[in-house]
Backbone as a ProteinNet text record, in pm:
[ID]
protein_1_A
[PRIMARY]
VRESFLRELFPVIDSFDRFFQSTGPMTDPRLQKWMDGIRAVYNSVLMILRNNDVKEIPTRGLFNPKFQTAVGIETRNDLPPNSIIRVERRGFVIGKKILRTPEVIVSKRSDIVE
[TERTIARY]
6647.4	6557.9	6566.5	6687.3	6706.7	6633.2	6651.5	6584.9	6433.7	6385.7	6242.2	6187.2	6258.1	6216	6216	6321.9	6331.7	6219.7	6186.3	6076.5	5943	5927.5	5803.2	5786	5894	5884.6	5832.3	5843.7	5805	5658.6	5562.9	5423.7	5402.1	5479.8	5470.5	5516.3	5627.2	5677.8	5575.4	5515.8	5412.9	5297.1	5255.2	5144.6	5182	5303.3	5349.1	5352.9	5406.7	5415	5276.6	5177.6	5041.1	4983.9	5011.4	4963.8	5020.6	5151.8	5214.2	5167.3	5140.4	5090.3	4948.4	4871.5	4731.3	4710.1	4811.1	4795.2	4853.5	4789.5	4837.9	4913.7	4942.3	5012.5	4928.3	4994.9	4928.2	4929.3	4810.6	4801.8	4776.2	4721.2	4694.7	4821	4876.1	4999.5	4987.2	4867.6	4849.4	4859	4798.1	4807.7	4951	5021.6	5161	5245.9	5217.5	5291.9	5264.8	5140.1	5108	5185.4	5184.2	5253.7	5403.3	5461.9	5603.8	5631.6	5542.4	5558.8	5547.7	5451.9	5435.4	5558.9	5609.7	5730.1	5851.2	5859.7	5970.1	5965.3	5845.1	5831.7	5872.7	5826.5	5861.3	6013.1	6076.9	6222.4	6293.4	6235.5	6293.9	6288.4	6178.5	6166.4	6269.6	6283.5	6383.4	6525.1	6549.4	6680.4	6711	6610.9	6631.1	6681.2	6621.4	6666.3	6809.8	6838.6	6974.8	7078.2	7044.2	7136.8	7162.7	7076.3	7092.8	7135.7	7194.1	7249.6	7146.5	7020.7	6916	6910.8	6912.6	6908.2	6788.5	6737.6	6627.2	6680.6	6607.7	6644.5	6607.5	6702.1	6671.8	6556.8	6475.6	6359.6	6348.3	6459.2	6458.6	6504.3	6460.8	6507.4	6425.3	6495.6	6428.9	6404.7	6296.1	6256.9	6358.9	6398.3	6489.6	6423.7	6378.6	6305	6388	6519.1	6602.1	6583.4	6549.7	6543.2	6408.4	6315.1	6187.2	6074.8	5954.4	5836.3	5741	5702.4	5605.6	5465.6	5388.4	5251.8	5148.1	5194.8	5102.7	5176	5099.4	5154.1	5065.7	5127.8	5054.3	5111.8	5025.8	5070.3	5126.5	5251.3	5319.3	5409	5368.6	5448.7	5564.7	5570	5679.3	5798.3	5788.2	5895.9	5934.4	6057.8	6094.7	6012.3	5989.3	5918.5	5991.5	5915.2	5967.2	6033.1	6000	6047.1	5962.7	6025.1	5950.5	5879.4	5748.2	5666.5	5651.6	5619.8	5606.1	5624	5647.8	5668.8	5542.1	5488.9	5370.4	5410.4	5524.3	5573.8	5725.6	5791.8	5937.9	5996	6117	6187.7	6318.7	6371.2	6488.6	6584.4	6713.2	6818.3	6898.5	6960.5	7059.2	7181.5	7287.5	7402.4	7360.3	7377.4	7334.4	7203.9	7146.3	7023.9	6901.2	6813.2	6688.4	6591.5	6547.2	6448.1	6306.6	6288	6159	6182.5	6128.5	6144.1	6045.5	6087	5991.9	5888.3	5767.4	5661.3	5643.5	5650.3	5650.9	5548.8	5512.6	5431.4	5527.2	5519.2	5610.3	5533.8	5609.7	5547.7	5547.8	5449.3	5449.2	5410.1	5441.8	5411	5302.2	5214.3	5109.4	5152.4	5262.5	5306.3	5415.9	5448.2	5549.3	5481.5	5492.9	5436.1	5540.5	5498.2	5592.7	5588.6
-7638.3	-7732.8	-7717.8	-7703.1	-7690.4	-7568.3	-7452.7	-7331.1	-7345.3	-7409.4	-7430	-7512.9	-7618.7	-7701.7	-7619.9	-7543.3	-7465.6	-7362.8	-7300.5	-7202.8	-7267.5	-7394.2	-7463.5	-7485.6	-7475.4	-7488.6	-7361.2	-7246.7	-7119.7	-7115.9	-7159.9	-7159.7	-7250.9	-7358.1	-7446.8	-7371.6	-7299.4	-7218.9	-7111.6	-7047.9	-6946	-7004.7	-7125.7	-7190	-7218.2	-7267.8	-7290	-7157.6	-7052.6	-6922.7	-6875	-6884.4	-6842.3	-6928.8	-7057.9	-7147.5	-7107.3	-7086.8	-7052.7	-6916.9	-6821.7	-6690.8	-6700.1	-6797.8	-6806.4	-6888.8	-6958.7	-7042.4	-6972.4	-6994.3	-6938.2	-7042.6	-7012.4	-7109.2	-7235.6	-7347.4	-7476.2	-7512.7	-7536.7	-7576.7	-7727	-7785.8	-7929.5	-8002.8	-8091.2	-8161.7	-8241.2	-8294.4	-8368.5	-8276	-8158.7	-8061	-8010.9	-7997.5	-7953.7	-8054.4	-8183.5	-8285.7	-8272.9	-8246.8	-8222.9	-8102	-7996	-7873.8	-7900	-7976.9	-8010.5	-8087.6	-8178.3	-8253.8	-8165.6	-8074.1	-7980.1	-7892	-7845.4	-7760.7	-7839.5	-7968.1	-8050.7	-8062	-8076.9	-8082.4	-7947.8	-7839.8	-7704.4	-7685.1	-7725.8	-7712.5	-7797.1	-7910	-7993.3	-7923	-7855.3	-7779.3	-7667	-7595.8	-7488.8	-7544.2	-7663.9	-7727.2	-7757.5	-7797.2	-7820	-7691.5	-7578.9	-7450.6	-7420.7	-7435.9	-7407.9	-7497.7	-7624.6	-7718.3	-7685.9	-7603.7	-7561.5	-7415.1	-7364.9	-7228.9	-7118.9	-7146.7	-7045.2	-6974.1	-6841	-6760.3	-6666.5	-6632.5	-6537.7	-6395.6	-6313.4	-6172	-6096.6	-6021	-5946.4	-5847.5	-5834.3	-5744.4	-5663	-5610.8	-5524.1	-5385.5	-5287.9	-5152	-5082.9	-5011	-4932.2	-5013.8	-4983.7	-5046.8	-5017.1	-5119.8	-5105	-5166.7	-5083	-5136	-5227.5	-5229	-5320.8	-5465.4	-5483.4	-5617.3	-5654	-5558.8	-5581.8	-5517.7	-5570.7	-5514.7	-5467.3	-5339.4	-5285.8	-5320.4	-5387.7	-5425.6	-5353.1	-5265.6	-5189	-5083.4	-4985.9	-4875.1	-4856.2	-4833.8	-4803.2	-4677.5	-4597.5	-4477.3	-4516.7	-4478.9	-4506.1	-4387.3	-4303.3	-4186.5	-4220.8	-4344.3	-4386.2	-4442.4	-4447.2	-4501.7	-4402.5	-4409.9	-4327.2	-4369.3	-4278.1	-4315.7	-4429	-4514.6	-4628.5	-4736.1	-4740.5	-4851.7	-4974.8	-5089.9	-5213.9	-5247.1	-5256.5	-5286	-5436.8	-5504.4	-5650	-5709.7	-5838.3	-5912.6	-5991.6	-5972.1	-6046.7	-6177.8	-6177.4	-6297	-6287.6	-6392.3	-6390	-6401.8	-6347.6	-6355.4	-6429.5	-6479.6	-6564.5	-6536.2	-6560.8	-6550.9	-6679.8	-6704.7	-6811.2	-6743.8	-6737.7	-6657.1	-6511.8	-6449.5	-6309.9	-6299.5	-6413	-6413.7	-6417.4	-6321.1	-6316	-6418	-6510.8	-6609.1	-6556.3	-6479.4	-6416.2	-6300.3	-6183.8	-6067.8	-6079.3	-6033.1	-6031.8	-5921.9	-5949.2	-5850	-5796.7	-5662.6	-5601.1	-5487.7	-5456.8	-5339.2	-5234.6	-5112	-5005.6	-4893.3	-4812.4	-4704.8	-4573.8	-4493.9	-4352.3	-4277.5	-4151.3	-4070.5	-3969.2	-3945.7	-3845.9	-3709.4	-3707.5	-3579.9	-3512.4	-3565.3	-3503.8	-3466.3	-3340.1	-3292.2	-3310.9	-3375.4	-3400.7	-3292
-6994.1	-6929.3	-6777.6	-6727.8	-6583	-6528.7	-6595.6	-6548.7	-6556.8	-6660.5	-6676.6	-6559.8	-6523.8	-6410	-6281.4	-6259.4	-6135.9	-6128.1	-6240.6	-6242.6	-6205.8	-6241.1	-6209.2	-6059.3	-5983.4	-5837.8	-5770.9	-5838.2	-5775.3	-5732.9	-5815.3	-5767.7	-5646.1	-5637.4	-5521.2	-5396.5	-5408.9	-5297	-5259.6	-5360.9	-5335	-5254.4	-5290.8	-5219	-5073.9	-5052.7	-4915.3	-4838.3	-4900.4	-4832.6	-4790	-4880.6	-4846.4	-4733.5	-4738.8	-4634.3	-4498.7	-4491.3	-4363.3	-4312.6	-4404.3	-4362.2	-4306.8	-4353.8	-4312.6	-4185.9	-4141.4	-4022.7	-3900.5	-3790.1	-3664.8	-3585.7	-3460	-3374.7	-3356.1	-3351.9	-3333.6	-3185.3	-3130.7	-2990.3	-2977	-3080.7	-3080.1	-3126.3	-3044.1	-3082.1	-3212.1	-3240.3	-3365.7	-3486	-3473.3	-3582.3	-3598	-3486.6	-3493.1	-3569.3	-3552.2	-3627.1	-3776.6	-3814.1	-3954.4	-4006.1	-3927.6	-3966.8	-3983.3	-3893	-3903.2	-4031.8	-4067.2	-4191.5	-4314.5	-4313.5	-4425.3	-4437.2	-4324	-4326.1	-4378.3	-4349.2	-4398.3	-4551.2	-4606.4	-4752.4	-4813	-4752.6	-4796.5	-4795.7	-4687.5	-4678.1	-4782.8	-4819.1	-4924	-5059.7	-5086.6	-5211.7	-5213.7	-5102.8	-5095.3	-5112	-5061.6	-5075.3	-5222.3	-5298.7	-5442.6	-5507.6	-5471.9	-5527.2	-5485.1	-5356	-5306.3	-5373.6	-5392.2	-5454.9	-5601.8	-5660.5	-5799.3	-5808.8	-5699.3	-5693.5	-5714.8	-5682	-5689.3	-5554.7	-5561	-5439	-5446.2	-5328.3	-5320.7	-5339	-5412.7	-5431.6	-5304.4	-5247.4	-5123.6	-5143.7	-5039.9	-5046.1	-4918.1	-4872.2	-4753.5	-4795	-4718.6	-4744	-4850.7	-4938	-5040.9	-5167.7	-5233.7	-5358.5	-5468	-5544	-5656.5	-5779.4	-5875.6	-5990.7	-6081.1	-6065.1	-6144.4	-6099.5	-5971.4	-5915.2	-5854.9	-5848.2	-5781.7	-5862.5	-5847.1	-5911.1	-5802.7	-5808.8	-5713.1	-5762.9	-5680.2	-5717.6	-5633.4	-5545.5	-5462.6	-5383.5	-5337.8	-5259	-5137.1	-5022.7	-4900.7	-4838.5	-4779.9	-4710.6	-4575.4	-4552.5	-4425.2	-4394.7	-4301.5	-4265.3	-4172.6	-4124.3	-4035.6	-4113.7	-4246.6	-4330.1	-4438.8	-4487.2	-4602.4	-4724.7	-4819.1	-4941.5	-5013.4	-5078	-5155.5	-5070.7	-4942.5	-4858.9	-4889.8	-4888.2	-4907.7	-4776.7	-4784.9	-4667.5	-4649.4	-4759.5	-4752.8	-4892	-4891.7	-5015.3	-5045.5	-5163.4	-5206.4	-5273.6	-5342.3	-5410.5	-5416.3	-5369.1	-5366.5	-5506.5	-5522	-5649.2	-5632.4	-5745.4	-5739.2	-5854.5	-5827.7	-5928.7	-5930.5	-6044.8	-6055.4	-6116.7	-6038.3	-6080.8	-6086	-6202.5	-6219.3	-6297.6	-6333.5	-6413	-6322.5	-6344.5	-6268.2	-6327.6	-6243.9	-6286.6	-6267	-6159.1	-6131.2	-6037.1	-6072.3	-5983.5	-5867.7	-5749.7	-5638.2	-5659	-5613.1	-5616.4	-5475.2	-5462.8	-5330.6	-5321.9	-5197.9	-5166.8	-5112.1	-5166.4	-5124.4	-5055.8	-4982.9	-4905.9	-4982	-4948.2	-4985.7	-4860.1	-4856.6	-4738.7	-4775.3	-4680.3	-4704.4	-4653.7	-4574.6	-4516.5	-4597.8	-4714.7	-4802.3	-4932.3	-4970.7	-5095.5	-5204	-5312.7	-5423.1	-5525.7
[MASK]
++++++++++++++++++++++++++++++++++++++++++++++++++++++++++++++++++++++++++++++++++++++++++++++++++++++++++++++++++

Protein backbone atom coordinates (compact mmCIF):
# COMPACT_ATOMS: atom_id res chain seq x y z
CA VAL A 1 0.00 0.00 0.00
CA ARG A 2 2.81 2.39 0.89
CA GLU A 3 4.60 1.90 -2.43
CA SER A 4 1.34 2.27 -4.31
CA PHE A 5 0.68 5.62 -2.59
CA LEU A 6 4.22 6.84 -3.27
CA ARG A 7 3.93 5.88 -6.96
CA GLU A 8 0.78 7.99 -7.19
CA LEU A 9 2.87 11.05 -6.33
CA PHE A 10 5.11 10.63 -9.40
CA PRO A 11 2.65 12.13 -11.92
CA VAL A 12 2.23 15.10 -9.57
CA ILE A 13 6.01 15.60 -9.54
CA ASP A 14 6.06 15.25 -13.34
CA SER A 15 3.44 18.00 -13.63
CA PHE A 16 5.44 20.31 -11.37
CA ASP A 17 8.62 19.57 -13.36
CA ARG A 18 6.89 20.46 -16.65
CA PHE A 19 5.46 23.61 -15.10
CA PHE A 20 8.84 24.81 -13.83
CA GLN A 21 10.49 24.03 -17.20
CA SER A 22 7.86 26.08 -19.04
CA THR A 23 8.08 29.20 -16.89
CA GLY A 24 10.73 31.84 -17.20
CA PRO A 25 12.02 34.37 -14.68
CA MET A 26 9.33 36.25 -12.80
CA THR A 27 9.57 40.03 -12.96
CA ASP A 28 6.21 40.80 -11.38
CA PRO A 29 6.47 40.52 -7.57
CA ARG A 30 2.88 39.24 -7.34
CA LEU A 31 3.61 36.45 -9.79
CA GLN A 32 6.81 35.67 -7.90
CA LYS A 33 4.76 35.16 -4.72
CA TRP A 34 2.53 32.70 -6.58
CA MET A 35 5.61 30.92 -7.88
CA ASP A 36 7.07 30.75 -4.36
CA GLY A 37 3.84 29.19 -3.11
CA ILE A 38 3.78 26.64 -5.94
CA ARG A 39 7.42 25.76 -5.23
CA ALA A 40 6.59 25.29 -1.52
CA VAL A 41 3.87 22.76 -2.41
CA TYR A 42 6.31 21.00 -4.77
CA ASN A 43 8.94 20.83 -2.03
CA SER A 44 6.34 19.38 0.33
CA VAL A 45 5.62 16.57 -2.13
CA LEU A 46 9.35 15.87 -2.47
CA MET A 47 9.63 15.84 1.33
CA ILE A 48 6.97 13.09 1.51
CA LEU A 49 9.19 10.99 -0.76
CA ARG A 50 12.33 11.73 1.27
CA ASN A 51 10.54 10.92 4.53
CA ASN A 52 9.66 7.52 3.05
CA ASP A 53 13.26 6.79 1.98
CA VAL A 54 12.53 7.35 -1.72
CA LYS A 55 15.54 8.61 -3.64
CA GLU A 56 15.91 9.86 -7.18
CA ILE A 57 17.87 7.60 -9.56
CA PRO A 58 20.98 9.45 -10.81
CA THR A 59 20.84 10.51 -14.46
CA ARG A 60 24.26 12.00 -15.15
CA GLY A 61 27.03 10.66 -17.31
CA LEU A 62 26.58 7.59 -19.45
CA PHE A 63 23.30 5.77 -20.02
CA ASN A 64 22.86 2.56 -17.99
CA PRO A 65 19.98 0.36 -19.22
CA LYS A 66 19.78 -1.38 -15.83
CA PHE A 67 18.59 1.83 -14.19
CA GLN A 68 17.37 4.09 -17.01
CA THR A 69 15.14 3.93 -20.08
CA ALA A 70 16.23 5.68 -23.28
CA VAL A 71 13.22 7.32 -24.93
CA GLY A 72 15.11 9.27 -27.56
CA ILE A 73 18.44 9.82 -29.26
CA GLU A 74 20.03 13.07 -30.39
CA THR A 75 23.17 13.58 -32.44
CA ARG A 76 25.81 15.34 -30.34
CA ASN A 77 29.42 15.22 -31.51
CA ASP A 78 30.56 17.13 -28.41
CA LEU A 79 29.67 14.19 -26.11
CA PRO A 80 30.67 10.54 -25.90
CA PRO A 81 28.09 8.12 -27.36
CA ASN A 82 25.31 7.13 -24.93
CA SER A 83 25.74 10.21 -22.76
CA ILE A 84 22.57 11.33 -21.03
CA ILE A 85 21.59 14.65 -22.56
CA ARG A 86 18.44 15.34 -20.56
CA VAL A 87 15.84 13.70 -18.39
CA GLU A 88 12.30 13.49 -19.72
CA ARG A 89 10.88 11.85 -16.58
CA ARG A 90 12.62 11.31 -13.26
CA GLY A 91 12.96 7.86 -11.73
CA PHE A 92 12.92 6.75 -8.13
CA VAL A 93 14.04 3.91 -5.85
CA ILE A 94 13.14 2.86 -2.34
CA GLY A 95 16.04 0.95 -0.87
CA LYS A 96 17.25 -1.21 -3.76
CA LYS A 97 13.82 -1.50 -5.39
CA ILE A 98 13.19 0.59 -8.48
CA LEU A 99 9.77 2.23 -8.26
CA ARG A 100 10.08 3.93 -11.65
CA THR A 101 12.98 4.11 -14.09
CA PRO A 102 13.97 7.53 -15.36
CA GLU A 103 13.33 8.24 -19.02
CA VAL A 104 16.26 9.95 -20.71
CA ILE A 105 17.47 11.25 -24.06
CA VAL A 106 20.90 9.89 -24.99
CA SER A 107 23.55 11.01 -27.44
CA LYS A 108 24.89 9.46 -30.57
CA ARG A 109 27.69 10.81 -32.70
CA SER A 110 27.55 11.38 -36.43
CA ASP A 111 31.35 11.46 -36.74
CA ILE A 112 31.90 7.87 -35.54
CA VAL A 113 31.22 4.97 -37.88
CA GLU A 114 29.86 1.92 -36.08
